[in-house]
C-alpha positions as CSV (number, residue, x, y, z in Angstrom):
1,M,36.4,-37.8,-26.0
2,P,40.0,-38.3,-24.7
3,Y,40.8,-38.2,-20.9
4,K,42.2,-35.2,-19.9
5,E,44.5,-34.7,-16.7
6,P,43.4,-31.9,-14.5
7,K,45.7,-29.1,-14.3
8,I,47.5,-29.2,-10.6
9,E,48.0,-25.9,-9.2
10,K,50.8,-25.5,-6.7
11,V,49.8,-24.7,-3.4
12,F,52.9,-23.4,-1.8
13,F,55.9,-21.7,-3.2
14,T,59.5,-21.4,-1.9
15,I,61.1,-18.0,-1.1
16,S,63.1,-18.3,-4.2
17,E,60.2,-18.8,-6.6
18,V,58.6,-15.6,-5.0
19,A,61.8,-13.7,-5.1
20,E,62.2,-14.6,-8.8
21,Q,58.7,-13.3,-9.6
22,F,59.2,-9.9,-8.3
23,N,62.9,-9.9,-9.1
24,V,64.1,-9.2,-5.9
25,K,66.8,-11.3,-3.8
26,P,65.2,-13.7,-1.1
27,S,66.9,-11.7,1.9
28,L,64.5,-8.7,0.9
29,I,61.7,-10.8,1.3
30,R,63.0,-12.2,4.5
31,Y,63.3,-8.7,5.7
32,W,59.8,-7.5,4.9
33,E,58.7,-10.7,7.0
34,N,60.5,-9.0,9.8
35,Q,59.0,-5.6,9.1
36,F,55.3,-6.5,8.1
37,D,53.4,-8.3,10.6
38,V,50.7,-9.4,8.1
39,L,53.7,-11.5,6.1
40,K,53.8,-15.0,8.0
41,P,54.5,-17.7,5.5
42,H,54.5,-21.0,6.6
43,K,57.5,-22.7,7.7
44,N,58.1,-26.5,7.3
45,K,60.0,-28.6,9.9
46,K,63.4,-27.3,8.4
47,G,62.3,-23.8,8.8
48,N,62.1,-23.3,4.8
49,R,59.3,-20.6,4.1
50,L,56.2,-21.8,2.1
51,F,54.2,-19.0,0.4
52,T,50.8,-19.5,-0.4
53,K,49.1,-17.5,-3.5
54,D,47.7,-15.1,-0.6
55,D,51.2,-14.7,0.6
56,K,52.5,-14.0,-2.8
57,E,49.9,-11.3,-3.4
58,L,50.8,-9.6,0.1
59,V,54.5,-9.7,-1.1
60,G,53.3,-8.1,-4.4
61,L,51.3,-5.7,-2.5
62,I,54.2,-4.4,-0.5
63,F,56.4,-4.7,-3.6
64,H,54.0,-2.3,-5.6
65,L,53.9,0.0,-2.1
66,V,57.7,0.0,-1.5
67,K,59.2,-0.2,-4.9
68,E,56.8,1.1,-7.3
69,L,55.3,4.0,-5.4
70,G,58.3,4.7,-3.1
71,L,56.8,4.6,0.1
72,T,58.9,3.9,3.0
73,L,58.3,0.7,5.0
74,K,56.8,2.8,7.6
75,G,54.5,4.4,5.2
76,A,53.7,1.2,3.5
77,Q,52.8,-0.3,7.1
78,K,50.2,2.2,7.6
79,K,48.5,1.8,4.4
80,I,48.4,-1.6,4.8
81,N,47.2,-1.5,8.4
82,E,44.9,1.4,8.3
83,N,43.6,1.0,4.6
84,R,44.2,-2.5,3.6
85,E,40.9,-2.8,1.8
86,E,41.5,0.3,-0.3
87,T,45.0,-0.6,-0.6
88,V,44.4,-4.0,-2.0
89,N,41.7,-2.7,-4.3
90,N,44.1,-0.1,-5.8
91,Y,46.9,-2.5,-6.4
92,E,44.1,-5.0,-8.1
93,I,43.5,-2.0,-10.4
94,V,46.8,-1.1,-11.3
95,K,47.8,-5.1,-11.8
96,R,44.7,-5.5,-14.4
97,L,45.8,-2.2,-15.9
98,Q,49.4,-3.4,-16.2
99,N,47.9,-7.0,-17.8
100,V,45.8,-5.0,-20.2
101,R,48.8,-3.0,-21.2
102,Q,50.8,-5.9,-22.0
103,Q,48.2,-7.3,-23.8
104,L,47.6,-4.1,-26.2
105,K,51.5,-4.2,-26.5
106,E,51.5,-7.7,-27.7
107,I,48.4,-6.6,-30.2
108,S,50.5,-3.9,-31.6
109,D,53.7,-5.9,-31.8
110,E,51.6,-8.4,-34.1
111,L,50.3,-5.5,-36.2
112,E,53.8,-4.6,-36.8
113,E,54.9,-8.0,-38.0
């Protein structure tokens, strides 16, 4: 049996990588960092922000609340602070449904070919 190299997963992501994932500018993520107490990425000695997977999930939650649901920053802050578990659960459901939708679209596209 051939040797398989283990898959290496990234631990930290730059602000540019996170911004690109959500198709926003890094300045918006920096702004959200100032507005949401829960969003606190690590910073290296140079002061560069380093986001973990959990940080990325939090940015995704904020993006969902503000950009997709249209909540104000105050409304999003309130939802995260008062109903965080419920809000996260709802966001996870939406992500799963979007994933299923994408898979169905891919299947539909394949069937049309």
